[in-house]
Structure formats: structure tokens, C-alpha cells
Wavefront OBJ file of the C-alpha trace (Angstrom):
o trace
v -19.757 29.466 -29.514
v -18.474 26.096 -30.740
v -19.064 23.049 -28.592
v -16.474 20.400 -28.046
v -17.267 17.090 -29.657
v -17.419 13.864 -27.720
v -14.060 12.158 -27.471
v -14.241 8.400 -27.541
v -11.370 6.139 -26.685
v -9.939 3.780 -24.126
v -7.810 4.350 -21.064
v -5.261 1.603 -20.703
v -2.841 0.998 -17.878
v 0.543 -0.213 -19.034
v 2.598 -2.361 -16.669
v 5.097 -0.391 -14.628
v 8.611 -1.640 -14.025
v 9.327 0.723 -11.138
v 7.413 2.528 -8.429
v 7.584 6.213 -9.169
v 5.258 7.519 -6.440
v 6.141 6.974 -2.801
v 5.173 8.509 0.540
v 8.125 9.576 2.682
v 6.556 8.919 6.097
v 9.305 10.697 8.006
v 8.330 13.962 6.272
v 4.540 13.515 6.242
v 2.633 15.763 8.661
v -0.758 14.116 8.022
v -2.348 17.322 6.691
v -4.517 15.359 4.222
v -4.075 17.689 1.250
v -3.052 14.760 -0.966
v -6.225 12.892 0.029
v -8.455 15.853 -0.806
v -6.851 16.697 -4.173
v -6.397 13.210 -5.621
v -8.945 12.669 -8.422
v -8.520 8.879 -8.367
v -8.784 8.208 -4.626
v -5.265 6.770 -4.432
v -4.688 8.373 -1.019
v -6.681 7.873 2.179
v -6.580 8.733 5.874
v -6.186 5.985 8.470
v -6.713 7.766 11.745
v -4.168 10.569 11.601
v -1.929 8.782 9.092
v -1.913 9.077 5.310
v -2.052 5.849 3.324
v -0.969 5.416 -0.304
v -3.139 2.744 -1.933
v -0.703 2.107 -4.769
v -0.432 2.532 -8.506
v -3.567 0.573 -9.435
v -5.886 3.573 -9.057
v -3.419 6.383 -9.776
v -3.929 8.689 -12.803
v -0.286 9.849 -12.462
v -1.355 13.493 -12.637
v 1.149 14.689 -10.018
v -1.437 16.736 -8.093
v -0.488 15.101 -4.774
v 3.168 15.937 -5.304
v 2.466 19.575 -6.086
v 0.058 20.162 -3.184
v 2.179 18.531 -0.426
v 3.529 21.305 1.831
v 6.158 19.082 3.468
v 7.606 17.482 0.296
v 6.645 14.070 1.657
v 5.701 12.630 -1.731
v 8.396 11.318 -4.013
v 6.968 11.558 -7.530
v 8.961 10.829 -10.652
v 7.700 10.941 -14.196
v 6.956 7.459 -15.549
v 9.500 6.102 -17.979
v 8.540 5.905 -21.635
v 6.044 3.175 -22.416
v 4.782 2.945 -18.825
v 1.855 4.353 -16.907
v -1.576 5.513 -17.962
v -2.087 5.686 -21.712
v -5.131 7.088 -23.527
v -5.912 5.686 -26.943
v -8.273 7.400 -29.433
l 1 2 3 4 5 6 7 8 9 10 11 12 13 14 15 16 17 18 19 20 21 22 23 24 25 26 27 28 29 30 31 32 33 34 35 36 37 38 39 40 41 42 43 44 45 46 47 48 49 50 51 52 53 54 55 56 57 58 59 60 61 62 63 64 65 66 67 68 69 70 71 72 73 74 75 76 77 78 79 80 81 82 83 84 85 86 87 88
């Protein structure tokens, strides 16, 4: 079986001109699924409330959006030239 080679490169965050991830508090039930699934730690629990830490940590994978049972996360694809970029 062939083994995957090591991929070397840089992850670069490109400045964002608009916020494309937002928590809709009026819909949030505080279930914590977004906190548990987020690979970057961009979500946290404060008591019984969910807190979005912002775009600085976010990988923009969309996992939080897809796992939210109450559709409380507004997630739009980043516009071209924005967001997380991986360079080889």
C-alpha cells in the first residue's frame, strides 16, 4: 500500500472584508454541538450560552453550520480572495 508523502506549505489568513459567520442568538438553544465539533476552537460555552470568538481562529470549514439543529449559525462562503488560503 502506498503511503502519502509529507505535504509542506503555509497556511495564510487573508483579510476579510465582511463577516460571513454569525450566531443568531434568538435561534440558539445552547446545545453546544458547535463547540464540540469546531476543530479550531472558535466556539465556546459561557455558562449556558454559546460564544463565537470570531474569525481569527476559524478554519471556515462550515462544520458548525452543518451540525446546528436550530439553524442558529449564519454561514456564507467567503468571497473570492478572502479567508483561509493554503499555499504549497
